[in-house]
Every structure is written in structure tokens, then in C-alpha cells.
C-alpha positions in Angstrom: 145.0 70.5 154.1 141.9 71.8 152.4 138.7 69.7 151.9 136.5 70.0 148.6 133.1 70.9 150.0 131.1 69.8 146.9 127.8 71.4 148.1 129.7 74.7 148.9 130.6 74.6 145.5 127.6 74.0 144.1 126.0 76.8 145.7 128.5 79.3 144.8 128.0 78.0 140.9 124.1 78.7 141.3 124.6 82.1 142.7 126.7 82.8 140.0 124.7 81.5 137.1 121.4 83.1 139.0 123.6 86.6 139.1 124.5 86.2 135.5 120.2 85.5 134.9 119.4 88.8 136.4 121.8 90.3 134.5 120.4 88.9 131.3 116.9 89.6 132.3 117.4 93.4 133.2 119.4 94.0 129.8 116.4 92.3 128.0 113.7 94.4 130.0 115.6 97.4 129.7 115.8 96.6 125.7 112.6 95.6 125.6 111.5 98.7 127.2 113.0 100.7 124.9 112.4 99.7 122.0 108.3 100.0 122.8 109.2 103.9 123.4 110.8 104.2 120.4 107.7 102.2 119.0 105.4 104.5 120.8 106.8 107.7 120.2 108.9 107.5 116.8 107.1 107.1 113.6 109.9 106.1 111.7 110.1 103.1 113.7 106.6 102.4 113.8 106.6 102.0 110.3 109.8 100.0 110.4 108.2 97.4 112.6 104.7 97.2 110.6 106.5 96.8 107.4 108.2 93.6 108.8 105.5 92.3 110.3 103.6 92.6 107.0 106.7 91.3 104.7 106.9 88.1 107.5 103.5 87.6 107.4 102.7 87.1 103.7 106.4 85.1 103.5 104.7 82.7 106.3 101.5 82.3 104.6 102.7 81.5 101.1 105.1 79.3 102.8 102.0 77.5 104.1 99.8 77.5 101.4 102.3 75.8 98.8 103.5 73.1 101.9 100.5 72.5 104.0 97.2 73.9 101.8 94.1 71.0 101.4 93.0 73.9 98.5 94.3 71.9 95.3 96.7 73.0 92.8 95.8 75.2 89.8 97.1 73.6 86.6 95.6 76.9 84.7 97.2 80.2 85.7 95.3 82.4 82.9 93.3 83.6 85.3 94.1 85.0 89.1 91.0 86.9 91.1 90.5 88.5 94.4 87.2 89.1 95.6 87.7 91.7 98.4 85.8 91.6 101.1 86.1 87.8 100.9 88.5 86.5 103.7 89.8 83.4 101.6 90.2 85.1 98.5 92.0 88.0 99.8 94.4 85.7 102.0 95.4 84.3 98.0 93.0 81.2 97.5 92.3 82.5 94.1 95.8 83.8 93.3 96.0 87.2 94.6 96.5 88.2 98.2 95.4 91.3 99.4 97.9 93.0 101.5 97.3 95.3 104.3 99.6 97.7 104.6 99.8 99.7 107.9 101.2 103.2 106.3 99.1 103.6 103.4 97.0 100.7 102.5 95.2 99.5 105.5 91.4 99.0 103.7 88.0 98.7 105.2 85.7 96.2 105.1 82.0 97.4 104.6 78.7 96.3 102.9 77.5 98.1 99.7 74.7 96.6 98.0 74.5 93.6 100.2 77.6 92.3 99.6 80.9 92.8 101.5 83.5 94.5 99.7 86.5 97.0 100.6 87.0 100.6 100.2 89.8 103.2 101.4 90.2 104.8 104.7 91.2 108.0 103.1 90.7 110.4 106.1 93.5 108.0 108.0 95.7 108.3 104.9 94.9 104.7 103.7 94.7 105.4 100.1 95.8 102.4 98.4 95.2 98.7 97.5 98.2 96.6 97.7 98.2 93.2 95.9 100.2 90.8 95.2 100.7 88.1 93.4 101.1 84.0 94.7 104.8 82.8 94.0 103.4 80.4 91.0 101.0 82.8 89.7 103.7 85.7 89.6 106.3 83.2 87.5 103.2 82.7 85.0 102.7 86.1 84.4 106.3 87.9 84.6 106.6 89.7 81.1 103.4 88.1 79.8 100.9 90.4 78.4 98.0 90.8 80.7 94.5 92.6 81.4 94.5 93.6 85.1 90.6 94.2 85.8 89.1 96.0 88.6 85.6 96.2 89.3 84.8 99.4 91.1 81.9 101.8 92.4 81.5 104.8 90.3 80.4 107.3 92.7 81.4 110.9 92.0 80.6 112.1 95.6 82.9 114.0 98.0 82.5 113.1 101.9 80.1 116.6 102.1 77.8 115.3 99.6 79.6 117.8 96.8 79.7 116.2 93.1 81.9 119.5 92.1 85.4 118.0 91.7 86.3 119.0 88.2 86.5 115.5 86.9 89.4 115.1 89.7 87.9 112.0 91.5 88.8 108.5 90.5 91.4 105.9 90.5 95.1 104.6 89.2 97.0 101.6 89.0 100.9 101.3 89.4 102.6 97.9 89.1 106.1 97.0 89.4 107.5 97.0 85.8 110.9 95.4 84.5 113.3 97.6 85.4 115.4 98.9 88.4 114.0 102.6 89.1 111.9 103.8 90.9 109.3 104.4 88.1 109.7 100.9 87.0 108.8 99.9 90.4 105.5 102.3 90.3 104.6 102.2 86.5 101.5 103.5 85.7 99.7 101.6 83.8 96.6 104.2 83.5 93.4 106.0 85.2 90.3 106.5 84.9 87.6 109.1 86.5 84.5 109.1 88.3 81.4 110.6 86.2 77.8 108.5 88.3 76.4 110.3 91.0 74.3 107.9 92.2 77.3 105.2 92.3 77.5 102.6 90.0 79.6 99.2 90.0 82.0 99.2 86.6 84.6 97.4 85.4 88.4 99.0 84.4 90.7 97.2 82.1 94.7 97.9 82.2 96.9 96.5 79.6 100.4 95.4 81.2 103.1 93.9 78.7 106.3 93.9 81.6 105.2 93.0 84.7 108.0 91.7 86.9 105.6 91.4 90.0 108.6 90.4 92.4 106.8 93.0 95.5 109.1 95.7 95.4 106.3 97.9 96.0 107.1 98.6 99.8 108.5 95.5 99.8 105.1 93.5 99.4 102.7 94.6 96.5 103.1 93.6 93.1 100.6 96.7 92.2 98.5 99.0 94.0 95.4 101.1 92.8 94.7 104.6 94.5 92.9 107.6 94.2 93.5 110.2 91.7 94.9 113.5 92.6 96.6 114.0 96.3 95.1 117.1 97.3 92.1 115.1 97.4 92.5 112.0 98.6 90.6 113.3 101.7 87.8 114.3 99.8 86.6 110.3 98.9 87.2 106.6 99.6 87.8 103.9 96.8 85.3 101.1 96.8 86.6 97.6 94.9 84.7 94.4 94.8 86.8 92.2 92.2 90.2 92.4 90.9 91.4 90.5 88.0 94.3 89.8 86.2 93.8 87.6 82.5 96.3 86.5 80.0 95.9 87.6 77.1 
């Protein structure tokens, strides 16, 4: 007659669970190691991971602001602003987020004329500023006539001090417009050229009538501002101080 040894059965079960745990842990470590190697060695996977992180960060930030922010709700949506260099304003407090996109839109915070501003970092291929409207502002501005105002530093000078560029230094603005094709998602609102040698802060205005603003630019942005002419991207940086959207 066989006797049931309770403690022995418990030991067998624990041993089995321990073996399964080690197997799962081994698979997890192998997967983690493989993904880490892929991230380090494969630019495609680095872009995918960075992009996913940016989308999640912006979504979490907007959810948190909508549920728990102590900032009073804005009832007048006729003006949205982003003060570049001011972390609170860049985080969407005034209706516009500055999105740090690692592929080509990671800007540098810098002091110019005793004030914090932002610039592109063209030598590392960060050529653009990406902006996203806060959800309530996007809904208000969608399909309405508006003016996008950009305060920029007009300095027609290359990294080597050269001012000879045949009028090719400047900025342009692309926005997410109504329509499903690439040209609508990156629709050109206009461009301006730099003319000053010493550097002067100026405003540029772009009329928009068909803004869609669904963050379709790289999955994170409603509009972006970049340097003109690809062959001169490494020749100069673009400095911005303020960006505004005004209902007209």
C-alpha cells in the first residue's frame, strides 16, 4: 500500500515551478539581450523604439494634463503659444507642445541675447522643430482660418562665418492639412529667406485655412519648421524664440 507524502509532493511542485521560472527568466534575458543588440546595431530599430517612446510620452503628458493639471482650463482658444526655451511652455501649458523627435527634430536649448531660446543642430542631422497642438486647441483650430506666427533669428551666416549663400538660408513651415496623401500631411505653408548679417529677431506669418492637426507628421507633430535647401542643412542653424497660432 502506497502512502501519500505531502511534503515530498510539495517539494516536487516547487522544483517544477523553479525550473519553469528559470526557463522563463532565461527566455526573457535572451529576448532582452537580442533586442538590446538590435537597438545598438540597427538604426531602423533605434528609430522605431525612439519614435514609440516619443508617442507614448506625448500621450501620457496630455492625459495627465487633462486629468490632473492644476492649470485652469483655457476658455479662449483663439491664441496658442509656445515660448521656446521655457520648459513649462514647451510642455503645452499654453496650447502648443514642442516635441523632441530623436530622428531629425531634437533641438538645443541655448541663451541668445540674454534669453533662453532653441536652435536646430544641423551637424547632427537634427534639422526641424516639431510642434503638436494640445487636444482642445487642435479641435478648435481644425479647418479654421488661422495665422501661424514664428519669431526667428534672421542671421544670414554659415558656421564658417560666410555670408555668401545666394539667398538660400532661411526657414519654411510644413503643416498637417486635410487630405490623406503625403503632400497633405506635409503641406507647405510658405518660406522666408535670411537677409541680416548681424542677426535680428523678426516675425514671419503663415496663413493656414485647412489645418487637420491629427499629429500625422512622424506620428507626433501637427506642424514643423525647418531650414531651407537640403544641401545647406549643415551650413547654418535655425534659432526660434516663439511660435503662435492665432485665429483670424
